[in-house]
MIMI-557360 format. One line per 3 residues: number of its first residue (from 1); their letters; for each residue x, y, z of N, C-alpha, C. Coordinates in steps of 0.1 Angstrom, whole numbers, padded with zeros to 4 digits, m for minus. Last residue first. Layout:
<recs>
NUM) A) X:Y:Z:X:Y:Z:X:Y:Z  ... .
</recs>
This chain:
<recs>
307) FMS) m0127:0088:0311:m0127:0086:0323:m0133:0098:0329  m0144:0086:0284:m0131:0088:0290:m0135:0085:0305  m0148:0061:0251:m0152:0061:0268:m0141:0071:0275 .
304) IHV) m0153:0060:0218:m0147:0064:0229:m0153:0066:0240  m0163:0041:0191:m0169:0047:0207:m0158:0050:0215  m0169:0047:0159:m0161:0040:0170:m0163:0049:0181 .
301) HDY) m0196:0026:0138:m0188:0039:0143:m0178:0035:0157  m0203:0002:0126:m0206:0016:0114:m0197:0031:0124  m0205:m0019:0144:m0198:m0016:0132:m0199:m0005:0123 .
298) HNA) m0218:m0016:0170:m0203:m0005:0169:m0194:m0010:0155  m0239:m0031:0172:m0227:m0036:0176:m0214:m0035:0171  m0256:m0013:0169:m0252:m0014:0181:m0244:m0028:0185 .
295) TNG) m0252:m0007:0140:m0252:0000:0154:m0243:m0003:0168  m0258:m0032:0130:m0245:m0027:0131:m0241:m0019:0136  m0284:m0053:0156:m0274:m0048:0139:m0262:m0038:0143 .
292) GRN) m0275:m0075:0183:m0277:m0069:0170:m0279:m0062:0159  m0253:m0078:0202:m0267:m0065:0202:m0274:m0065:0191  m0236:m0106:0208:m0242:m0096:0200:m0253:m0093:0206 .
289) SMF) m0204:m0099:0230:m0217:m0107:0228:m0221:m0096:0217  m0170:m0089:0219:m0183:m0086:0229:m0195:m0090:0221  m0135:m0097:0222:m0152:m0097:0218:m0164:m0095:0225 .
286) RWG) m0111:m0074:0232:m0120:m0085:0233:m0134:m0086:0227  m0078:m0062:0225:m0092:m0065:0221:m0100:m0079:0225  m0057:m0046:0250:m0058:m0060:0239:m0078:m0061:0236 .
283) TGS) m0059:m0033:0272:m0048:m0047:0275:m0055:m0055:0262  m0074:m0003:0271:m0058:m0009:0272:m0046:m0020:0269  m0100:m0020:0264:m0092:m0007:0278:m0081:m0005:0275 .
280) NIR) m0116:m0027:0237:m0099:m0023:0244:m0101:m0015:0252  m0136:m0042:0225:m0138:m0036:0234:m0124:m0037:0238  m0164:m0055:0195:m0152:m0056:0204:m0144:m0043:0210 .
277) QRW) m0175:m0045:0179:m0183:m0056:0179:m0170:m0063:0194  m0163:m0022:0160:m0171:m0036:0158:m0168:m0047:0164  m0151:m0008:0187:m0156:m0009:0175:m0152:m0026:0168 .
274) IVY) m0145:0009:0220:m0154:0001:0212:m0155:0004:0197  m0118:0019:0243:m0128:0018:0230:m0137:0007:0224  m0120:0033:0274:m0119:0023:0267:m0125:0027:0257 .
271) KVG) m0104:0058:0286:m0109:0046:0294:m0111:0032:0287  m0090:0085:0280:m0093:0074:0275:m0094:0065:0284  m0067:0107:0282:m0075:0100:0294:m0087:0089:0289 .
268) LKT) m0046:0113:0271:m0061:0120:0271:m0074:0120:0279  m0028:0101:0280:m0025:0114:0282:m0037:0120:0280  m0032:0071:0276:m0026:0081:0288:m0023:0096:0289 .
265) RNK) m0042:0072:0252:m0051:0074:0257:m0039:0080:0274  m0031:0077:0226:m0031:0081:0233:m0033:0085:0245  m0037:0043:0217:m0020:0052:0213:m0015:0065:0224 .
262) LAW) m0063:0045:0216:m0058:0039:0222:m0043:0042:0229  m0064:0067:0190:m0071:0066:0208:m0067:0059:0214  m0056:0053:0172:m0053:0066:0179:m0056:0066:0193 .
259) EAL) m0074:0032:0168:m0055:0025:0172:m0050:0043:0180  m0090:0043:0167:m0097:0031:0173:m0079:0033:0177  m0085:0054:0136:m0093:0058:0149:m0090:0056:0164 .
256) QDG) m0080:0031:0124:m0068:0042:0122:m0074:0048:0142  m0105:0018:0120:m0092:0012:0128:m0080:0024:0131  m0118:0042:0104:m0123:0038:0119:m0109:0029:0127 .
253) LIK) m0101:0037:0084:m0104:0053:0096:m0106:0047:0107  m0112:0011:0071:m0097:0017:0076:m0095:0031:0087  m0139:0016:0070:m0133:0007:0083:m0115:0010:0086 .
250) ASG) m0141:0033:0050:m0146:0036:0063:m0139:0031:0075  m0125:0020:0030:m0120:0031:0036:m0125:0037:0046  m0139:m0009:0030:m0132:m0002:0025:m0123:0013:0037 .
247) TAM) m0171:m0005:0057:m0162:m0008:0049:m0152:m0006:0036  m0187:m0003:0079:m0182:0002:0075:m0171:m0006:0071  m0226:m0009:0073:m0215:m0017:0078:m0206:m0005:0073 .
244) AGG) m0253:0013:0073:m0245:0009:0072:m0232:0004:0078  m0264:0034:0089:m0266:0022:0099:m0255:0010:0091  m0269:0058:0075:m0277:0051:0074:m0279:0036:0083 .
241) TTM) m0232:0064:0070:m0243:0068:0076:m0256:0056:0075  m0205:0060:0087:m0212:0051:0076:m0222:0064:0082  m0187:0063:0108:m0180:0058:0096:m0187:0061:0090 .
238) MFD) m0190:0084:0139:m0198:0072:0127:m0188:0077:0117  m0183:0081:0170:m0181:0087:0157:m0181:0077:0150  m0193:0089:0203:m0195:0080:0189:m0189:0088:0179 .
235) CAR) m0172:0094:0230:m0183:0106:0221:m0185:0088:0208  m0184:0104:0268:m0182:0091:0256:m0186:0103:0243  m0193:0115:0291:m0178:0114:0288:m0177:0100:0278 .
232) GLP) m0214:0128:0303:m0208:0136:0289:m0194:0128:0291  m0232:0107:0310:m0221:0116:0317:m0214:0125:0311  m0246:0093:0287:m0254:0107:0297:m0246:0115:0307 .
229) HEG) m0225:0083:0277:m0232:0090:0272:m0237:0100:0280  m0217:0060:0296:m0208:0071:0295:m0216:0086:0289  m0244:0038:0306:m0233:0041:0299:m0225:0054:0300 .
226) MTD) m0278:0042:0307:m0263:0036:0315:m0258:0039:0303  m0301:0059:0298:m0303:0055:0316:m0285:0046:0321  m0295:0087:0285:m0295:0073:0284:m0298:0071:0303 .
223) VRF) m0291:0118:0268:m0301:0112:0281:m0304:0099:0273  m0263:0124:0254:m0274:0121:0252:m0278:0118:0261  m0227:0137:0241:m0241:0135:0254:m0251:0131:0246 .
220) CGI) m0222:0130:0213:m0211:0127:0223:m0224:0125:0236  m0214:0120:0179:m0225:0121:0190:m0217:0120:0202  m0208:0133:0148:m0201:0126:0161:m0208:0128:0167 .
217) SNN) m0210:0122:0111:m0216:0131:0127:m0208:0125:0140  m0186:0126:0088:m0197:0118:0096:m0200:0127:0106  m0160:0130:0080:m0172:0136:0074:m0179:0140:0082 .
214) LKF) m0130:0138:0094:m0140:0130:0102:m0155:0135:0090  m0096:0132:0091:m0112:0139:0085:m0124:0134:0086  m0082:0134:0122:m0086:0129:0108:m0093:0138:0105 .
211) AAK) m0069:0152:0144:m0057:0146:0135:m0063:0134:0125  m0087:0173:0149:m0078:0177:0144:m0070:0168:0137  m0109:0154:0157:m0113:0160:0149:m0097:0164:0139 .
208) AEE) m0090:0143:0178:m0096:0133:0168:m0102:0139:0155  m0094:0169:0195:m0080:0164:0189:m0081:0154:0179  m0122:0172:0198:m0113:0187:0191:m0104:0174:0185 .
205) RML) m0119:0147:0213:m0130:0152:0202:m0125:0161:0193  m0105:0150:0240:m0103:0146:0229:m0108:0141:0218  m0119:0176:0247:m0105:0178:0242:m0100:0170:0234 .
202) RTR) m0143:0167:0255:m0139:0178:0249:m0130:0177:0244  m0134:0151:0279:m0146:0144:0266:m0141:0155:0255  m0125:0171:0296:m0116:0156:0289:m0122:0153:0273 .
199) ATI) m0145:0180:0301:m0135:0190:0299:m0125:0181:0288  m0177:0166:0295:m0164:0167:0302:m0154:0178:0291  m0205:0179:0280:m0195:0171:0279:m0185:0178:0288 .
196) NDA) m0226:0202:0264:m0229:0190:0278:m0219:0176:0280  m0226:0217:0254:m0221:0201:0240:m0226:0191:0253  m0225:0238:0264:m0237:0236:0253:m0237:0224:0252 .
193) GTP) m0206:0235:0297:m0206:0242:0282:m0224:0237:0274  m0198:0201:0312:m0198:0219:0311:m0203:0221:0295  m0198:0174:0333:m0201:0182:0317:m0203:0191:0318 .
190) LQP) m0174:0171:0360:m0191:0171:0354:m0186:0177:0338  m0147:0144:0368:m0151:0160:0360:m0162:0158:0356  m0127:0131:0389:m0135:0135:0385:m0142:0148:0376 .
187) AWG) m0086:0128:0381:m0098:0131:0384:m0111:0135:0382  m0068:0100:0371:m0080:0113:0370:m0087:0112:0376  m0037:0086:0376:m0052:0082:0376:m0061:0096:0371 .
184) GNA) m0013:0086:0383:m0019:0082:0373:m0032:0083:0367  m0007:0098:0406:m0005:0085:0403:m0008:0076:0389  m0009:0123:0399:0003:0124:0403:0005:0106:0401 .
181) LKG) m0037:0130:0379:m0034:0123:0392:m0020:0122:0389  m0052:0151:0353:m0048:0138:0352:m0036:0142:0369  m0068:0172:0345:m0074:0164:0359:m0068:0149:0360 .
178) PAI) m0070:0176:0313:m0072:0183:0323:m0072:0172:0333  m0047:0154:0294:m0058:0165:0292:m0061:0165:0309  m0015:0172:0272:m0022:0165:0289:m0035:0169:0291 .
175) PIL) m0015:0177:0242:m0015:0179:0255:m0021:0172:0263  m0002:0169:0214:m0014:0168:0221:m0010:0167:0236  0027:0164:0202:0018:0176:0208:0007:0176:0211 .
172) DDL) 0029:0134:0199:0037:0144:0208:0029:0158:0210  0013:0135:0179:0007:0131:0186:0016:0134:0197  0029:0148:0157:0019:0154:0157:0013:0148:0172 .
169) RDK) 0051:0125:0154:0052:0145:0158:0037:0147:0165  0035:0106:0147:0042:0101:0162:0045:0119:0162  0033:0115:0122:0024:0112:0130:0023:0111:0146 .
166) IDD) 0059:0119:0114:0048:0130:0113:0038:0126:0120  0063:0093:0110:0075:0099:0118:0066:0108:0123  0042:0081:0092:0049:0077:0108:0053:0086:0112 .
163) ILD) 0053:0093:0070:0042:0096:0082:0041:0087:0091  0078:0080:0070:0079:0095:0072:0062:0099:0076  0069:0055:0057:0080:0055:0067:0080:0072:0074 .
160) EAE) 0057:0063:0038:0048:0058:0045:0060:0058:0059  0082:0067:0021:0066:0077:0021:0063:0075:0035  0093:0047:0021:0099:0055:0026:0090:0066:0026 .
157) VRR) 0074:0028:0007:0078:0025:0021:0087:0036:0027  0075:0040:m0017:0063:0039:m0011:0068:0037:0010  0105:0040:m0026:0096:0051:m0021:0084:0050:m0016 .
154) REI) 0103:0008:m0031:0112:0011:m0017:0104:0027:m0018  0080:0007:m0050:0079:m0005:m0039:0086:0005:m0028  0096:0020:m0069:0084:0024:m0066:0079:0024:m0053 .
151) DKS) 0112:m0002:m0073:0120:0010:m0071:0106:0020:m0064  0099:m0025:m0082:0106:m0020:m0073:0108:m0013:m0064  0092:m0016:m0103:0082:m0020:m0093:0091:m0017:m0080 .
148) KKD) 0117:m0011:m0120:0108:0003:m0118:0094:m0002:m0108  0122:m0044:m0119:0129:m0029:m0112:0121:m0018:m0110  0100:m0048:m0138:0100:m0059:m0126:0111:m0046:m0115 .
145) IEA) 0105:m0037:m0163:0089:m0031:m0151:0092:m0038:m0138  0125:m0046:m0168:0127:m0033:m0160:0117:m0028:m0157  0125:m0077:m0173:0133:m0069:m0161:0131:m0054:m0157 .
142) ILG) 0103:m0070:m0188:0101:m0080:m0179:0111:m0073:m0167  0117:m0065:m0214:0109:m0053:m0207:0104:m0060:m0194  0135:m0083:m0217:0137:m0073:m0211:0130:m0062:m0206 .
139) KAE) 0116:m0107:m0226:0124:m0107:m0210:0129:m0091:m0206  0105:m0093:m0247:0096:m0096:m0235:0102:m0097:m0223  0128:m0092:m0264:0122:m0077:m0259:0116:m0080:m0247 .
136) AAA) 0133:m0122:m0264:0145:m0116:m0259:0136:m0102:m0255  0110:m0125:m0279:0110:m0131:m0268:0121:m0126:m0259  0116:m0109:m0305:0100:m0110:m0293:0106:m0117:m0278 .
133) QAR) 0135:m0123:m0312:0137:m0113:m0309:0123:m0108:m0302  0125:m0153:m0316:0134:m0148:m0304:0139:m0137:m0300  0110:m0147:m0336:0101:m0150:m0327:0113:m0152:m0315 .
130) AQE) 0124:m0143:m0357:0113:m0137:m0351:0112:m0135:m0341  0141:m0161:m0359:0151:m0147:m0358:0138:m0139:m0354  0121:m0186:m0371:0129:m0181:m0355:0135:m0170:m0349 .
127) KQK) 0116:m0167:m0393:0109:m0167:m0377:0113:m0166:m0367  0137:m0170:m0407:0133:m0158:m0407:0120:m0158:m0393  0138:m0195:m0407:0152:m0193:m0398:0146:m0179:m0399 .
124) YNR) 0119:m0210:m0417:0121:m0212:m0404:0131:m0202:m0400  0120:m0197:m0443:0109:m0193:m0436:0112:m0198:m0421  0149:m0212:m0453:0145:m0198:m0448:0132:m0194:m0438 .
121) VIA) 0134:m0237:m0453:0144:m0234:m0445:0144:m0217:m0444  0113:m0242:m0468:0108:m0239:m0454:0119:m0237:m0444  0132:m0238:m0488:0121:m0228:m0490:0118:m0224:m0473 .
118) AQE) 0147:m0260:m0495:0151:m0243:m0495:0144:m0237:m0489  0122:m0275:m0496:0133:m0277:m0486:0139:m0270:m0480  0114:m0272:m0524:0112:m0267:m0512:0109:m0268:m0496 .
115) NGL) 0142:m0270:m0540:0138:m0258:m0534:0127:m0257:m0526  0143:m0300:m0538:0153:m0292:m0529:0149:m0278:m0529  0118:m0308:m0547:0123:m0310:m0535:0133:m0301:m0531 .
112) QMA) 0127:m0297:m0575:0113:m0292:m0571:0119:m0296:m0553  0149:m0309:m0582:0152:m0298:m0581:0142:m0290:m0574  0140:m0336:m0580:0149:m0329:m0570:0155:m0318:m0572 .
109) LPS) 0120:m0335:m0608:0118:m0336:m0591:0126:m0333:m0577  0141:m0329:m0625:0130:m0315:m0619:0124:m0325:m0605  0173:m0337:m0614:0160:m0340:m0621:0149:m0328:m0620 .
106) MGM) 0198:m0341:m0606:0188:m0326:m0606:0180:m0329:m0615  0197:m0377:m0589:0204:m0359:m0602:0202:m0348:m0597  0185:m0397:m0583:0180:m0384:m0590:0186:m0374:m0592 .
103) GPP) 0208:m0412:m0576:0202:m0416:m0586:0192:m0404:m0592  0197:m0413:m0539:0211:m0416:m0549:0205:m0418:m0560  0178:m0388:m0529:0180:m0401:m0528:0192:m0404:m0537 .
100) LVI) 0196:m0359:m0509:0182:m0365:m0517:0184:m0380:m0526  0194:m0331:m0493:0199:m0344:m0493:0189:m0353:m0504  0207:m0300:m0487:0201:m0307:m0486:0200:m0317:m0493 .
97) GGN) 0228:m0282:m0477:0224:m0291:m0470:0217:m0300:m0473  0227:m0258:m0490:0226:m0259:m0479:0220:m0272:m0471  0228:m0264:m0519:0216:m0261:m0515:0211:m0263:m0502 .
94) GPI) 0252:m0265:m0527:0249:m0254:m0529:0235:m0253:m0522  0254:m0299:m0534:0260:m0289:m0536:0255:m0275:m0538  0231:m0322:m0522:0232:m0314:m0531:0240:m0305:m0532 .
91) SQY) 0239:m0355:m0505:0238:m0337:m0506:0242:m0333:m0519  0219:m0382:m0503:0232:m0378:m0507:0228:m0361:m0508  0199:m0406:m0488:0203:m0391:m0487:0215:m0392:m0493 .
88) SLG) 0172:m0430:m0484:0193:m0430:m0486:0191:m0417:m0490  0148:m0430:m0479:0153:m0431:m0473:0169:m0426:m0468  0126:m0397:m0493:0134:m0417:m0491:0143:m0418:m0484 .
85) ALR) 0116:m0377:m0504:0131:m0380:m0508:0137:m0390:m0505  0091:m0378:m0485:0093:m0381:m0498:0105:m0382:m0507  0103:m0380:m0460:0098:m0393:m0465:0095:m0388:m0480 .
82) AME) 0117:m0357:m0458:0125:m0367:m0456:0113:m0385:m0461  0099:m0339:m0457:0111:m0339:m0468:0112:m0352:m0469  0088:m0345:m0433:0079:m0346:m0445:0084:m0345:m0456 .
79) RQA) 0105:m0339:m0414:0099:m0353:m0415:0092:m0353:m0429  0106:m0310:m0424:0117:m0319:m0427:0118:m0332:m0426  0083:m0305:m0409:0084:m0302:m0424:0098:m0310:m0427 .
76) AAF) 0086:m0309:m0385:0077:m0314:m0391:0079:m0315:m0406  0108:m0293:m0378:0105:m0306:m0376:0102:m0314:m0386  0090:m0265:m0380:0101:m0270:m0387:0104:m0281:m0391 .
73) DAH) 0073:m0267:m0360:0069:m0267:m0377:0078:m0275:m0386  0084:m0270:m0336:0078:m0279:m0341:0075:m0279:m0357  0100:m0241:m0342:0105:m0256:m0340:0101:m0265:m0346 .
70) AKE) 0076:m0229:m0342:0083:m0229:m0353:0089:m0239:m0354  0065:m0235:m0316:0055:m0237:m0325:0064:m0236:m0340  0087:m0225:m0295:0084:m0237:m0299:0074:m0242:m0311 .
67) LKE) 0079:m0194:m0307:0093:m0201:m0313:0092:m0215:m0313  0053:m0191:m0297:0056:m0193:m0311:0067:m0196:m0311  0063:m0197:m0269:0050:m0207:m0275:0052:m0205:m0291 .
64) QAA) 0076:m0172:m0267:0081:m0186:m0264:0069:m0191:m0271  0053:m0156:m0272:0066:m0156:m0277:0074:m0166:m0278  0039:m0155:m0250:0033:m0161:m0263:0043:m0162:m0271 .
61) KSA) 0055:m0154:m0230:0052:m0169:m0226:0045:m0169:m0242  0058:m0126:m0233:0069:m0130:m0234:0064:m0150:m0234  0030:m0117:m0230:0037:m0117:m0243:0049:m0122:m0245 .
58) TKA) 0028:m0123:m0196:0023:m0128:m0207:0026:m0128:m0226  0050:m0106:m0191:0051:m0117:m0187:0040:m0127:m0195  0037:m0082:m0199:0051:m0085:m0203:0053:m0095:m0204 .
55) KAL) 0010:m0079:m0181:0015:m0080:m0194:0022:m0088:m0199  0025:m0078:m0157:0019:m0092:m0162:0013:m0091:m0177  0037:m0053:m0156:0045:m0063:m0159:0037:m0080:m0159 .
52) DDR) 0012:m0037:m0158:0021:m0040:m0171:0032:m0053:m0169  0004:m0046:m0134:m0002:m0048:m0144:0003:m0046:m0157  0023:m0031:m0121:0024:m0050:m0122:0015:m0046:m0129 .
49) AAH) 0024:m0007:m0128:0038:m0012:m0133:0036:m0029:m0130  m0001:0001:m0114:m0002:0001:m0134:0011:m0008:m0134  0007:m0009:m0090:m0006:m0016:m0093:m0002:m0014:m0112 .
46) YQA) 0022:0015:m0086:0028:0007:m0084:0019:m0007:m0091  0011:0039:m0091:0018:0039:m0103:0024:0022:m0100  m0008:0044:m0067:m0015:0040:m0081:0000:0037:m0093 .
43) ILS) 0009:0044:m0049:0002:0031:m0047:m0002:0032:m0057  0018:0067:m0054:0022:0055:m0056:0020:0043:m0053  m0002:0081:m0050:0002:0083:m0060:0011:0070:m0064 .
40) NVK) m0005:0074:m0018:m0018:0070:m0030:m0013:0071:m0045  0018:0084:m0015:0019:0076:m0012:0009:0073:m0022  0014:0115:m0021:0026:0110:m0025:0022:0095:m0026 .
37) KEL) m0004:0120:m0003:m0013:0119:m0017:m0001:0112:m0024  0006:0120:0019:m0006:0109:0014:m0004:0108:0003  0024:0140:0021:0031:0126:0020:0017:0117:0014 .
34) SSL) 0003:0164:0022:0008:0159:0009:0015:0149:0009  m0006:0156:0048:m0014:0158:0040:m0005:0153:0022  0019:0163:0060:0012:0147:0061:0003:0142:0050 .
31) QKR) 0023:0187:0056:0033:0181:0053:0026:0161:0053  0002:0196:0073:0004:0202:0053:0013:0191:0049  0009:0190:0097:m0005:0183:0089:m0008:0182:0074 .
28) LKD) 0025:0204:0103:0027:0190:0104:0017:0182:0098  0015:0231:0103:0029:0223:0093:0030:0212:0090  0001:0228:0125:m0002:0233:0108:0003:0225:0096 .
25) ADP) 0021:0223:0146:0010:0215:0141:0004:0216:0130  0049:0228:0143:0043:0240:0143:0032:0231:0138  0075:0218:0169:0070:0218:0158:0059:0223:0157 .
22) KPA) 0090:0243:0193:0081:0232:0190:0079:0230:0176  0126:0249:0195:0112:0255:0189:0100:0241:0189  0141:0240:0222:0138:0237:0202:0130:0245:0202 .
19) AVA) 0151:0261:0248:0145:0251:0245:0141:0254:0226  0183:0273:0255:0170:0276:0248:0161:0263:0245  0197:0274:0286:0196:0268:0277:0181:0270:0270 .
16) PGP) 0207:0309:0306:0198:0298:0303:0198:0290:0289  0242:0312:0299:0227:0318:0301:0223:0304:0305  0275:0310:0315:0262:0305:0305:0253:0310:0306 .
13) VLA) 0296:0332:0322:0281:0325:0330:0278:0322:0315  0312:0352:0309:0316:0336:0310:0307:0332:0313  0300:0382:0315:0298:0375:0301:0303:0361:0303 .
10) ACF) 0304:0378:0342:0292:0377:0340:0288:0374:0321  0329:0388:0336:0332:0373:0345:0314:0369:0340  0329:0415:0322:0335:0399:0317:0332:0390:0325 .
7) AAV) 0319:0424:0348:0310:0426:0337:0318:0417:0324  0337:0425:0368:0323:0419:0372:0319:0418:0352  0356:0438:0355:0356:0427:0359:0347:0423:0356 .
4) LAA) 0339:0462:0351:0349:0458:0342:0346:0446:0342  0341:0472:0381:0331:0470:0375:0331:0461:0363  0369:0471:0386:0358:0461:0393:0352:0461:0382 .
1) M) 0375:0495:0369:0378:0485:0372:0374:0475:0375 .
</recs>
């Protein structure tokens, strides 16, 4: 009996909490890649919609101008008929308000003037109706395209928010680099391995390669008389080749890599980042003196130094 009571009591005691499983990095990167493609597609759709909107506005303006011209043409025709008919008028029944001078009666001239003015009225009404319809259609198209553009922009913002969330979750998976001290500092490290770099530098390089599509060379250790490279504590991530200045997508990639390194500097042990003739150790960008060309001024590569 005592054994049964003991077993029952043990069952009532809560066990250790089960930690939520960590998100899978590969799965997150697949989601990120899919969302980035979606954003690119939405951006293309947005620009296409804005182009359509510009065309619709041009068509609306042209229709309005034609409508105004039709009004002007009709007014000019009325003035011409008034000049021909004289200054004093009388109405001719059945001719839609056509007026003629007293005494003209239904003479051939009166009939001719009446028929001409009636034709002008009919032509004007037809044109006015067509122009008004075109203007209304263009206005409706503008409203439709504008609504579509706003919907696309809303979806793009939502997708980009999801991308930012996934990137944050991926950054959370970055491990604390080896050698971090309790006071937040970093223990000295010597270079190791065939690549002759420190463990922290190696971790930073591999995490950067996992986070970004880096298609150009990455240079870390090199023989030199100064700087972090000969100590195995720095890497240069090339954004272009041949010393060309990074522009367009290459510049955007460099901006993102530099931002990523600074964001995760306390986990990875980043000492400072140099990019586009500026240096940042976590307290903001500062311009550097001119060293010469694009490579010397870091316009073609991102330099990351480690503690």
